[in-house]
C-alpha positions as CSV (number, residue, x, y, z in Angstrom):
1,M,81.7,68.1,86.7
2,S,83.6,69.3,83.7
3,Q,83.2,72.8,82.5
4,D,81.1,73.0,79.4
5,N,82.6,75.4,76.9
6,A,79.8,75.2,74.4
7,A,78.5,78.5,72.9
8,P,75.5,80.1,74.4
9,A,72.0,79.3,73.1
10,S,71.4,80.6,69.5
11,D,68.2,82.3,70.5
12,A,70.3,85.0,72.2
13,G,71.7,86.1,68.8
14,P,75.3,86.6,67.9
15,M,77.6,86.9,71.0
16,I,80.1,89.7,70.4
17,A,82.1,89.1,73.6
18,Q,83.9,85.8,73.8
19,G,86.8,85.4,76.2
20,T,86.9,88.9,77.6
21,D,87.3,87.2,81.0
22,E,90.6,85.6,80.0
23,E,93.6,87.3,81.7
24,P,96.1,88.3,79.0
25,L,99.7,87.4,79.7
26,A,102.1,90.3,80.4
27,T,105.1,90.6,78.1
28,N,107.4,89.1,80.8
29,Q,104.9,86.6,82.3
30,R,105.7,82.9,81.9
31,S,103.4,80.2,80.8
32,L,104.8,77.2,82.6
33,A,104.0,73.7,81.7
34,G,105.0,70.2,82.9
35,R,106.1,69.5,86.4
36,I,107.2,73.1,87.1
37,G,103.9,74.4,85.8
38,L,102.0,71.9,88.1
39,A,104.2,72.9,91.1
40,V,103.5,76.6,90.6
41,T,99.8,75.9,90.1
42,L,99.6,74.0,93.4
43,M,101.5,76.7,95.2
44,A,99.1,79.3,93.8
45,I,96.0,77.3,94.9
46,A,97.5,76.7,98.3
47,Y,98.3,80.5,98.6
48,T,94.6,81.4,97.9
49,V,93.2,78.7,100.1
50,F,95.5,79.8,103.0
51,H,94.1,83.3,102.8
52,I,90.4,82.2,102.6
53,Y,91.0,79.8,105.5
54,V,92.7,82.3,107.8
55,M,90.2,85.1,107.0
56,N,87.1,83.0,107.6
57,I,88.0,80.1,109.9
58,S,91.3,80.4,111.9
59,P,92.7,83.9,112.3
60,L,96.5,84.2,112.5
61,E,98.7,86.7,114.3
62,P,98.9,89.8,112.0
63,W,102.6,90.0,111.5
64,A,102.9,86.3,110.7
65,Y,99.9,86.4,108.4
66,R,101.1,89.5,106.5
67,M,104.6,88.0,106.2
68,V,103.1,84.8,104.6
69,H,101.2,87.0,102.3
70,V,104.3,89.0,101.2
71,T,106.6,86.0,101.0
72,G,104.2,83.8,99.1
73,G,103.6,86.6,96.7
74,L,107.4,87.0,96.2
75,F,108.1,83.3,95.7
76,I,105.2,82.8,93.2
77,G,106.0,86.1,91.6
78,F,109.6,85.4,90.8
79,L,108.7,82.0,89.3
80,T,105.9,83.6,87.2
81,Y,107.4,86.9,86.0
82,S,110.8,87.1,84.3
83,A,113.2,90.0,84.8
84,L,113.2,90.5,81.0
85,T,110.6,90.7,78.2
86,L,109.9,87.2,76.9
87,N,109.7,86.0,73.3
88,P,106.6,83.8,72.7
89,E,108.4,82.4,69.6
90,A,111.5,81.3,71.5
91,P,112.0,77.5,71.6
92,A,111.5,75.9,75.0
93,V,114.9,74.2,75.0
94,A,117.9,74.4,77.3
95,R,120.6,76.7,76.1
96,S,124.3,76.7,76.9
97,R,125.3,79.1,79.6
98,S,128.6,81.1,79.5
99,P,131.2,80.8,82.2
100,I,130.5,84.3,83.3
101,E,126.8,83.4,83.7
102,W,127.6,80.3,85.7
103,G,130.0,82.4,87.8
104,V,127.4,84.9,88.8
105,I,124.8,82.2,89.4
106,G,127.4,80.3,91.5
107,V,128.0,83.4,93.7
108,A,124.2,83.8,94.1
109,A,123.7,80.2,94.9
110,A,126.5,80.1,97.5
111,G,125.2,83.2,99.3
112,V,121.5,82.5,99.2
113,L,121.8,78.8,100.1
114,Y,124.2,79.5,103.0
115,G,121.8,82.1,104.4
116,A,118.8,79.7,103.9
117,V,120.7,76.8,105.5
118,M,121.5,78.9,108.6
119,V,117.9,80.0,109.0
120,G,116.8,76.4,108.4
121,Y,119.2,75.1,111.1
122,A,117.7,77.6,113.6
123,W,114.2,76.4,112.9
124,A,115.3,72.7,113.0
125,G,116.8,73.4,116.5
126,R,113.5,74.9,117.7
127,W,111.3,72.2,116.2
128,F,113.4,69.2,117.3
129,G,114.5,70.7,120.6
130,F,118.2,70.4,120.3
131,A,118.8,74.2,120.2
132,P,115.7,76.3,120.9
133,M,117.9,79.4,120.4
134,P,120.8,79.0,117.9
135,D,124.4,79.8,118.6
136,A,125.3,83.5,117.9
137,F,127.3,82.2,115.0
138,V,124.1,81.1,113.1
139,F,122.4,84.5,112.9
140,G,125.7,86.3,113.1
141,T,126.9,85.0,109.8
142,Y,123.8,84.3,107.7
143,G,123.0,87.9,106.7
144,L,125.9,89.1,104.6
145,P,126.1,86.0,102.4
146,L,122.3,86.2,101.9
147,L,122.5,89.8,100.9
148,I,125.4,89.3,98.5
149,G,123.7,86.2,97.0
150,T,120.4,88.1,96.5
151,I,122.2,91.0,94.7
152,A,124.0,88.5,92.5
153,A,120.7,86.7,91.7
154,V,119.1,89.9,90.8
155,A,122.0,90.8,88.5
156,A,122.0,87.3,86.9
157,A,118.3,87.6,86.2
158,W,118.8,91.0,84.6
159,L,121.7,89.9,82.5
160,F,121.0,86.3,81.6
161,S,117.3,85.4,81.9
162,D,115.9,83.0,79.3
163,R,113.5,84.5,76.7
164,D,111.1,81.6,76.4
165,R,107.9,81.4,78.4
166,E,108.3,77.9,79.7
167,R,111.5,78.0,81.6
168,V,112.4,79.5,85.0
169,H,116.0,80.9,85.2
170,P,118.0,79.5,88.1
171,A,118.4,83.1,89.5
172,D,114.6,83.3,89.9
173,W,114.6,80.1,91.9
174,L,117.3,81.6,94.1
175,L,115.3,84.8,94.6
176,G,112.4,82.7,95.8
177,I,114.6,80.9,98.2
178,A,116.0,84.2,99.5
179,A,112.5,85.3,100.2
180,L,111.9,82.2,102.2
181,A,115.2,82.8,104.2
182,M,114.2,86.4,104.9
183,F,110.7,85.2,106.0
184,G,112.2,82.5,108.2
185,Y,114.5,84.9,110.1
186,I,111.7,87.5,110.7
187,I,109.2,84.9,111.9
188,F,111.7,83.2,114.1
189,N,112.5,86.5,115.9
190,V,109.1,88.2,115.5
191,G,108.5,88.7,119.2
192,A,111.8,90.5,119.7
193,L,111.5,92.4,116.4
194,R,108.3,94.0,117.5
195,L,110.2,95.6,120.4
196,R,113.5,96.5,118.8
197,A,112.9,97.1,115.1
198,G,113.3,100.7,114.1
199,T,115.1,101.6,117.4
200,G,118.7,101.8,118.5
201,M,118.5,98.2,119.7
202,A,118.0,96.9,116.2
203,Q,120.7,94.2,115.4
204,T,122.8,93.8,112.4
205,A,121.1,90.4,111.6
206,D,117.7,92.2,111.6
207,F,119.1,94.8,109.2
208,Y,120.2,92.1,106.7
209,A,116.8,90.4,106.7
210,A,115.0,93.7,106.2
211,L,117.4,94.9,103.5
212,V,117.1,91.7,101.5
213,G,113.3,91.9,101.9
214,V,113.3,95.5,100.5
215,I,115.5,94.5,97.5
216,L,113.2,91.5,96.7
217,I,110.0,93.7,96.9
218,L,111.5,96.4,94.7
219,E,112.7,93.9,92.1
220,L,109.3,92.1,91.9
221,T,107.6,95.5,91.7
222,R,109.8,96.4,88.8
223,R,108.8,93.2,87.0
224,V,105.0,93.5,87.5
225,A,104.4,97.3,87.6
226,G,107.3,98.9,85.9
227,L,110.0,101.3,87.0
228,A,107.9,104.3,88.1
229,L,107.0,103.0,91.5
230,V,110.5,101.6,92.1
231,I,112.1,105.0,91.3
232,I,109.7,106.8,93.6
233,A,110.3,104.3,96.4
234,G,114.0,104.7,95.8
235,I,113.8,108.5,96.1
236,F,112.0,108.2,99.4
237,I,114.6,105.7,100.7
238,A,117.4,108.1,99.7
239,Y,115.5,110.9,101.4
240,S,115.7,109.1,104.7
241,F,119.5,109.4,104.6
242,V,120.0,112.8,103.0
243,G,117.5,114.7,105.0
244,P,120.0,116.5,107.2
245,W,121.3,118.3,104.1
246,L,118.0,119.3,102.6
247,P,116.4,122.8,103.0
248,G,113.1,123.9,104.4
249,F,110.3,121.5,105.4
250,L,112.2,118.6,103.8
251,T,115.0,118.6,106.4
252,H,115.2,115.9,109.1
253,R,117.9,114.5,111.3
254,G,118.7,111.3,109.2
255,Y,118.8,107.7,110.3
256,T,121.3,104.8,110.4
257,A,120.8,102.0,107.9
258,E,120.0,99.5,110.8
259,R,117.3,101.7,112.2
260,F,115.8,102.7,108.9
261,F,115.5,99.3,107.2
262,T,114.3,97.5,110.4
263,Y,111.6,100.2,110.9
264,I,110.5,99.9,107.2
265,F,109.9,96.2,107.8
266,T,107.3,96.7,110.5
267,D,103.6,97.4,110.6
268,Q,104.5,101.1,110.2
269,G,105.9,100.3,106.8
270,I,105.8,97.2,104.6
271,L,103.5,95.3,106.9
272,G,101.3,98.4,107.5
273,D,98.0,99.5,106.1
274,P,98.5,98.7,102.3
275,I,99.6,95.1,103.0
276,A,96.9,94.8,105.7
277,V,94.3,95.6,103.0
278,S,96.1,93.6,100.3
279,S,96.2,90.4,102.5
280,T,92.4,90.6,103.3
281,Y,90.1,92.6,101.2
282,I,92.1,92.9,98.0
283,I,93.0,89.3,97.6
284,L,89.4,88.3,98.6
285,F,87.9,90.4,95.8
286,I,90.5,89.4,93.3
287,V,89.5,85.8,93.9
288,F,85.9,86.9,93.6
289,A,86.8,88.4,90.2
290,A,88.5,85.1,89.3
291,F,85.4,83.2,90.1
292,L,83.4,85.6,87.9
293,Q,85.9,85.0,85.1
294,A,85.8,81.3,85.4
295,S,82.0,81.3,85.1
296,R,82.2,83.7,82.1
297,V,80.1,86.4,83.8
298,G,82.4,89.0,82.3
299,D,81.4,87.9,78.8
300,Y,77.7,88.3,79.9
301,F,78.3,91.8,81.2
302,V,79.8,92.9,77.9
303,N,77.2,91.2,75.8
304,F,74.4,92.6,77.9
305,A,75.8,96.1,77.4
306,F,76.0,95.5,73.6
307,A,72.4,94.3,73.6
308,A,71.2,97.3,75.5
309,A,73.2,100.1,73.8
310,G,75.1,98.7,70.8
311,N,72.6,100.0,68.2
312,M,72.6,103.5,69.6
313,R,74.7,106.2,67.9
314,G,78.2,105.6,68.8
315,G,77.0,102.3,70.5
316,P,80.4,100.6,71.1
317,A,81.6,103.6,73.0
318,K,78.5,103.6,75.2
319,V,79.1,99.9,75.7
320,A,82.7,100.6,76.7
321,V,81.5,103.1,79.3
322,F,79.2,100.6,80.9
323,A,81.1,97.3,80.6
324,S,84.6,98.6,81.2
325,G,83.4,100.6,84.2
326,L,81.8,97.4,85.7
327,M,84.8,95.2,84.9
328,G,87.3,97.8,86.2
329,M,85.4,98.1,89.5
330,I,86.0,94.3,90.0
331,N,89.5,93.7,88.7
332,G,91.1,96.9,90.3
333,T,93.6,97.7,87.6
334,S,93.0,100.5,85.0
335,A,95.6,99.5,82.5
336,G,94.9,95.8,82.8
337,N,91.2,96.3,82.3
338,V,91.9,98.4,79.1
339,V,93.8,95.5,77.7
340,A,91.1,92.9,78.7
341,T,88.0,94.7,77.4
342,G,89.6,97.2,75.0
343,S,90.7,94.4,72.7
344,L,87.0,94.1,71.9
345,T,85.5,97.6,72.3
346,I,88.3,99.6,70.6
347,P,88.1,98.0,67.1
348,L,84.3,98.3,67.2
349,M,84.4,101.9,68.2
350,K,86.8,102.5,65.2
351,K,84.4,100.6,63.0
352,V,81.5,103.0,63.7
353,G,83.6,106.1,63.1
354,Y,85.5,107.0,66.2
355,P,89.1,108.2,65.6
356,S,91.7,105.9,66.9
357,K,92.8,108.2,69.7
358,S,89.2,108.7,70.8
359,A,88.4,105.0,70.8
360,A,91.5,104.3,73.0
361,A,90.8,107.4,75.2
362,I,87.1,106.4,75.9
363,E,88.2,102.8,76.9
364,A,90.9,104.2,79.2
365,T,88.6,106.7,80.8
366,A,85.8,104.1,81.4
367,S,88.3,101.6,82.8
368,S,89.9,104.1,85.1
369,G,86.4,105.2,86.3
370,G,85.8,101.6,87.5
371,Q,88.2,102.4,90.3
372,I,85.7,105.0,91.7
373,L,82.6,102.9,91.1
374,P,80.9,101.3,94.2
375,P,80.6,98.8,95.8
376,I,84.1,97.5,95.2
377,M,85.9,100.6,93.7
378,G,88.9,98.5,92.7
379,A,89.8,97.9,96.4
380,G,90.1,101.6,97.0
381,A,87.1,101.6,99.4
382,F,88.8,99.0,101.6
383,I,92.0,100.9,101.8
384,M,90.1,104.1,102.7
385,A,88.2,102.3,105.4
386,E,91.4,100.9,106.8
387,V,93.2,104.2,106.8
388,T,90.4,106.4,108.0
389,G,88.5,104.1,110.3
390,I,85.2,105.1,108.5
391,P,82.9,102.1,108.0
392,Y,83.1,100.6,104.6
393,T,79.3,100.9,104.0
394,E,79.5,104.6,104.7
395,I,82.3,105.1,102.1
396,V,80.3,103.1,99.5
397,V,77.2,105.2,100.0
398,A,79.3,108.4,99.8
399,A,80.8,107.2,96.5
400,I,77.5,106.8,94.6
401,I,76.8,110.3,93.4
402,P,80.4,111.2,92.4
403,A,80.7,108.0,90.4
404,L,77.3,108.8,88.8
405,L,78.4,112.2,87.8
406,Y,81.6,110.9,86.3
407,F,80.0,108.2,84.2
408,V,77.2,110.4,83.2
409,S,79.7,113.0,82.0
410,V,81.7,110.4,80.0
411,Y,78.4,109.2,78.5
412,F,77.5,112.7,77.5
413,M,81.0,113.1,76.0
414,V,80.7,110.1,73.8
415,D,77.1,110.8,72.8
416,L,77.8,114.4,71.8
417,Q,80.9,113.3,69.9
418,A,78.8,110.7,68.1
419,T,76.1,113.2,67.3
420,K,78.6,115.7,66.1
421,L,80.3,113.2,63.7
422,G,77.0,111.7,62.6
423,M,77.8,108.2,63.8
424,K,75.5,105.2,63.7
425,G,75.4,102.2,65.9
426,I,75.9,98.5,65.2
427,P,73.0,96.9,63.2
428,K,70.7,95.0,65.5
429,A,71.2,91.9,63.4
430,E,74.8,91.8,64.5
431,L,74.0,92.3,68.2
432,P,72.9,89.9,71.0
433,K,69.2,89.9,71.6
434,F,68.3,91.9,74.7
435,R,65.2,90.0,75.5
436,A,67.1,86.7,75.6
437,L,70.0,88.1,77.7
438,A,67.5,89.8,80.1
439,K,66.3,86.3,81.0
440,Q,69.9,85.6,82.2
441,A,69.9,88.6,84.5
442,F,70.4,86.2,87.4
443,L,74.1,86.4,86.4
444,F,74.2,89.7,88.2
445,L,73.2,87.8,91.4
446,P,76.8,87.6,92.8
447,I,77.1,91.4,92.8
448,I,73.6,91.8,94.1
449,I,74.3,89.4,96.9
450,L,77.6,91.2,97.7
451,I,75.8,94.5,98.0
452,Y,73.0,93.0,100.1
453,T,75.2,91.2,102.5
454,L,77.4,94.3,103.0
455,F,74.4,96.4,103.9
456,A,72.8,93.6,105.9
457,G,75.6,93.9,108.5
458,Y,77.9,91.2,107.3
459,S,81.7,91.9,107.6
460,V,83.4,92.7,104.3
461,I,85.3,89.4,104.4
462,R,82.2,87.3,105.1
463,A,80.2,89.2,102.4
464,G,83.0,88.7,99.9
465,T,83.2,85.0,100.6
466,V,79.5,84.6,100.3
467,A,79.5,86.5,96.9
468,M,82.4,84.3,95.7
469,A,80.5,81.1,96.6
470,S,77.4,82.5,94.9
471,A,79.4,83.0,91.7
472,A,80.2,79.3,91.6
473,V,76.5,78.4,92.4
474,V,75.1,80.8,89.7
475,S,77.5,79.3,87.1
476,W,75.4,76.1,87.3
477,L,72.6,77.9,85.6
478,T,74.8,78.6,82.6
479,P,76.6,76.5,80.0
480,Y,79.8,77.2,82.0
481,R,79.2,75.2,85.1
482,M,82.0,75.4,87.7
483,G,83.1,71.9,88.8
484,P,86.1,71.1,90.9
485,T,88.5,71.7,88.1
486,A,87.0,75.2,87.4
487,V,87.1,76.0,91.1
488,L,90.7,75.1,91.3
489,K,91.5,77.1,88.2
490,A,89.7,80.1,89.8
491,L,91.8,79.7,93.0
492,E,95.0,79.5,90.9
493,L,94.0,82.5,88.8
494,G,93.1,84.5,92.0
495,A,96.7,84.0,93.3
496,K,98.4,84.9,90.1
497,M,96.2,88.0,89.6
498,S,97.0,89.2,93.1
499,I,100.8,89.1,92.6
500,Q,100.9,92.6,91.1
501,L,99.0,94.1,94.0
502,V,101.0,92.3,96.6
503,A,104.2,93.8,95.2
504,V,102.7,97.2,94.7
505,C,101.2,97.4,98.2
506,A,104.5,96.3,99.8
507,A,106.4,99.0,97.8
508,A,103.7,101.5,98.8
509,G,104.3,100.5,102.4
510,I,108.0,101.5,102.0
511,I,106.9,105.0,101.0
512,V,104.3,105.2,103.7
513,G,106.9,104.1,106.3
514,V,109.4,106.7,105.1
515,I,106.7,109.4,105.5
516,A,105.9,108.2,109.0
517,L,109.5,107.9,110.1
518,T,110.7,111.3,108.8
519,G,107.6,113.2,109.6
520,V,107.6,114.8,106.2
521,G,103.8,114.3,105.9
522,A,103.1,116.5,109.0
523,R,105.5,119.2,107.7
524,F,103.8,119.1,104.3
525,S,100.5,119.5,106.1
526,S,101.9,122.6,107.7
527,L,103.0,124.0,104.4
528,L,99.5,123.4,102.9
529,L,98.0,125.1,105.9
530,G,100.2,128.1,105.3
531,I,99.1,128.3,101.6
532,A,95.5,128.0,102.7
533,E,95.8,131.1,104.9
534,Q,96.3,133.0,101.7
535,N,93.8,131.2,99.6
536,Q,92.1,127.9,100.3
537,L,91.3,127.2,96.6
538,I,95.0,127.5,95.8
539,A,95.8,125.0,98.6
540,L,93.3,122.6,97.1
541,F,94.8,123.0,93.6
542,F,98.2,122.4,95.1
543,A,96.9,119.2,96.8
544,M,95.4,118.1,93.5
545,C,98.7,118.5,91.7
546,I,100.7,116.6,94.3
547,S,98.1,113.7,94.3
548,I,98.3,113.4,90.5
549,I,102.1,113.6,90.5
550,L,102.4,111.0,93.2
551,G,100.1,108.7,91.3
552,M,101.7,109.0,87.8
553,G,103.0,105.7,86.6
554,M,101.7,103.9,89.7
555,P,98.8,101.5,90.1
556,T,95.7,103.0,91.8
557,T,96.2,101.2,95.1
558,A,99.7,102.5,95.7
559,A,98.9,105.9,94.4
560,Y,96.1,106.4,96.9
561,A,98.0,104.9,99.8
562,V,100.8,107.4,99.2
563,A,98.5,110.4,98.6
564,A,96.6,109.4,101.8
565,A,99.8,109.6,103.8
566,V,101.1,112.8,102.3
567,V,98.2,115.0,101.2
568,A,95.1,114.0,103.1
569,P,96.4,115.0,106.6
570,G,97.1,118.5,105.3
571,L,93.5,118.8,103.9
572,I,92.1,117.6,107.3
573,Q,94.1,120.3,109.1
574,L,92.4,122.8,106.8
575,G,89.1,121.8,108.5
576,I,88.0,119.6,105.7
577,P,86.1,116.5,106.9
578,V,88.1,113.2,106.9
579,L,85.8,111.6,104.3
580,V,85.9,114.6,102.0
581,A,89.7,114.9,102.2
582,H,90.3,111.2,101.4
583,F,87.8,111.2,98.6
584,F,89.5,114.3,97.2
585,V,93.0,112.7,97.0
586,F,91.6,109.3,96.0
587,Y,89.9,110.7,92.9
588,Y,93.1,112.4,91.7
589,A,95.3,109.3,92.5
590,V,92.9,107.3,90.3
591,M,92.8,109.8,87.5
592,S,96.6,109.9,87.3
593,A,96.1,106.9,85.0
594,I,94.7,109.2,82.3
595,T,96.7,112.3,83.1
596,P,99.5,113.3,80.7
597,P,102.4,112.9,80.5
598,V,102.4,109.6,82.3
599,A,99.0,108.0,81.7
600,L,99.3,104.2,81.9
601,A,95.7,103.4,81.0
602,A,95.7,105.7,78.0
603,Y,99.0,104.3,76.8
604,A,97.6,100.8,77.1
605,G,94.6,101.9,75.0
606,A,96.9,103.5,72.4
607,G,98.8,100.3,72.0
608,L,95.5,98.5,71.1
609,S,94.2,101.3,68.8
610,G,97.5,102.1,67.1
611,S,97.1,105.8,68.0
612,D,99.8,108.2,69.3
613,P,100.2,107.6,73.1
614,M,100.6,111.3,74.0
615,K,97.6,112.4,71.9
616,T,95.6,109.6,73.3
617,S,96.4,110.7,76.9
618,V,95.3,114.3,76.1
619,E,92.1,113.0,74.6
620,A,91.5,110.8,77.7
621,F,92.1,113.8,80.0
622,K,89.5,115.7,78.0
623,I,86.9,112.9,78.1
624,G,87.5,112.3,81.8
625,L,87.6,116.0,82.7
626,A,84.6,115.6,85.1
627,A,86.8,113.6,87.5
628,F,89.1,116.6,87.9
629,I,86.2,118.8,88.7
630,V,83.9,116.5,90.8
631,P,86.3,116.6,93.9
632,F,86.0,120.4,94.0
633,M,82.2,120.0,93.7
634,F,81.9,117.8,96.7
635,F,84.3,120.0,98.6
636,Y,81.9,122.9,98.2
637,S,78.8,120.7,98.4
638,H,79.1,117.9,100.9
639,E,75.6,116.8,99.8
640,L,77.3,115.1,96.9
641,L,78.7,112.6,99.4
642,M,75.2,111.9,100.8
643,Q,75.8,114.3,103.7
644,G,72.8,116.5,104.5
645,E,69.0,116.6,104.0
646,W,67.5,114.7,101.0
647,I,66.0,117.9,99.5
648,D,69.4,119.5,99.5
649,I,71.1,116.4,98.1
650,A,68.5,116.2,95.3
651,R,68.9,119.9,94.3
652,V,72.7,119.6,94.2
653,V,72.6,116.4,92.2
654,G,70.2,117.9,89.7
655,T,72.3,121.0,89.1
656,A,75.5,118.9,89.1
657,L,74.1,116.7,86.3
658,L,73.3,119.8,84.3
659,G,76.8,121.1,85.0
660,M,78.2,117.8,83.6
661,Y,76.2,118.2,80.4
662,L,77.4,121.7,79.9
663,L,81.0,120.6,80.6
664,S,80.7,117.8,78.0
665,A,79.1,120.1,75.4
666,S,81.9,122.7,76.0
667,V,84.7,120.1,75.5
668,Q,83.1,118.5,72.5
669,G,82.0,121.8,70.9
670,Y,78.5,120.5,70.4
671,Y,75.4,121.6,72.4
672,F,72.1,121.4,70.4
673,G,74.2,122.0,67.4
674,A,77.9,122.8,66.7
675,I,79.2,125.8,68.7
676,G,82.3,128.0,68.2
677,I,85.0,128.8,70.6
678,I,83.3,131.7,72.3
679,L,80.1,129.7,73.1
680,R,82.3,126.8,74.3
681,I,84.0,129.2,76.8
682,V,80.6,130.5,77.9
683,L,79.4,126.9,78.5
684,L,82.6,126.1,80.4
685,I,82.1,129.1,82.7
686,A,78.5,128.1,83.3
687,A,79.6,124.5,84.1
688,L,82.3,125.7,86.5
689,A,79.9,128.1,88.2
690,M,78.0,125.0,89.4
691,I,81.0,123.7,91.3
692,E,80.2,125.9,94.3
693,G,76.7,124.6,94.6
694,T,75.0,127.8,95.9
695,W,71.7,129.0,94.6
696,Y,72.9,132.0,92.6
697,T,75.7,130.2,90.8
698,D,73.3,127.4,90.0
699,L,70.8,129.9,88.6
700,F,73.5,131.5,86.5
701,G,74.4,128.1,85.0
702,L,70.8,127.3,84.4
703,A,70.2,130.7,82.7
704,V,73.2,130.2,80.4
705,A,72.0,126.6,79.5
706,V,68.4,127.8,78.7
707,G,69.6,130.9,76.8
708,L,72.0,129.0,74.6
709,F,69.3,126.3,74.0
710,F,66.9,129.0,72.7
711,Y,69.6,130.6,70.7
712,Q,70.5,127.3,68.9
713,K,66.9,126.4,68.3
714,R,66.5,129.9,66.7
715,V,63.9,130.9,69.2
716,V,66.2,133.7,70.1
717,T,68.4,135.3,67.4
718,P,70.7,138.3,67.3
719,R,67.9,140.2,65.4
720,T,65.2,139.5,68.0
721,L,67.7,140.5,70.7
722,A,68.3,143.8,68.9
723,K,64.5,144.4,68.6
724,G,64.2,143.7,72.3
725,A,66.8,146.3,73.0
726,D,64.7,148.9,71.0
């Protein structure tokens, strides 16, 4: 049952995409070999199998299940990701450690191991019956040493981590053990913690476990997602203590450390909605993506796109719009998808004539758009369903037209730019043969099955599981058949791909918990309501800015979770329907990935293209401009979210598509020919007029579009207009 890695049949023509499914290693991600590598692989497989088993066969109590999800992610994460950037060229040999390093590691080991032994003793007493409840000394003394040891281990990892990819620093093993000790304490006392956590009855031992958990989550988040989210979470934590001294709507009475940290480690914070979604829908669809990767379906998607559009003008850019959007929908990370597919599409875009910054910006824009593309929407749809209580299928249906408008706009942008610059496509001889690839259209079956089962009434979990199994079955119709080895590899890959989102969702849970505890979200809603009394459009613009700012530097999942807690309730108080309000903030949270000055997806593309990161982010903002306008469009025209009569929906969609074309022409300075600054402004006004969606604004936009068309085709000229005036 081995996986055949032979090339596809020659009658399909040259295959441009080879290995786009392979997950690139992060700069601080280890590539472990030998017994340690095998151990981590087995842990990763067990982690994935545990989730699939619990979701489909034997449900577990929510707190316990989410704690296993978080703790397993922490343990595997610390072994997989180093605290420092790794050097692939560094020799995998043991190095001598200084006395200072051994001293810090010794302090870390003493504290962490003491705390772990005390928690282990408590569990041994319960399991073997000699002490169902440990002496007060056990939990009375475990906490402070565990906290000191954890802090020392973090410091040791920061200061002394090895630089080669094949070694795990002792401090990272200790951080994993600290996570297990924290987990052991919380699960041992889970019944009591549900009642006393976050109240005046919270105990000092509870506080130590929660504080250690928060430190571990923030450290892993720093390793897998960078400092931005950690800094934002740190600001929110500080806000919980300095509230009494802050002015205006930011003020609150403040909280003790015991009450705050124990509250944060409940289902109102870290174990709340983001982790609830991460431990079910997100990990399930990440494993689904891993199965697609193992069966090389991603390569097929990209090659199919090249066969269909590669020979058109600016063909590689159009391929990027299609393929990157599709892959971004599945893998759920904008910047990660840029790295995975952009390594192929960006050089080809540059080859046919796109400037470096444009090539990177197009890839970043398409990859970010995958987060708003149904049915998976990069896991955003599942979080929205969890937060709002709106059925998942209803959210997916509502997302269809806005996603269509976005991708049509991006397509118009790249097409008009290609026309303006006189670009050609890739010669057909260098492309895969469409006819041959069309015969393999069955490779789309896993996604078709997913969509069918969702709308046939299956639960999201069951539908995702069936789609995952179908990906393995479909692979047997290809040269890349998934046998037991490939299935295990997909299970391992699914766990490792999920680590980033586990950490990010847990960190987002800290922020959401602070918002719930301090009530700042409700006060922000009141502020937004006050602004709206003066001008509702200004209130919406303010909400847009806050959503983008909250999302800057953060992965989409965390960005939406925070915006949904801070901004969405205020929009709902304005009388905006729940679905519209959440889509509004979701779009801007997603598009923070291409919004200057902190545009992670654009920066990732710039790294591949060699362009200036800031100029690339500005270009990506221009190309993705539709995403900043579409939310205002469905605010004014709920028909864009499939709400209303079909005739109204059809009219609004038709005029919105025209508006997208006018917007693209205005940005690119090319309509049915090059246009100057004045006509670009006229087109922009016409495009914006279609935001409101009323008949007279639509007629105005249509009149401008037709008039300018006749003007550029020389049917109407200044001279004929003058004669008409006579």
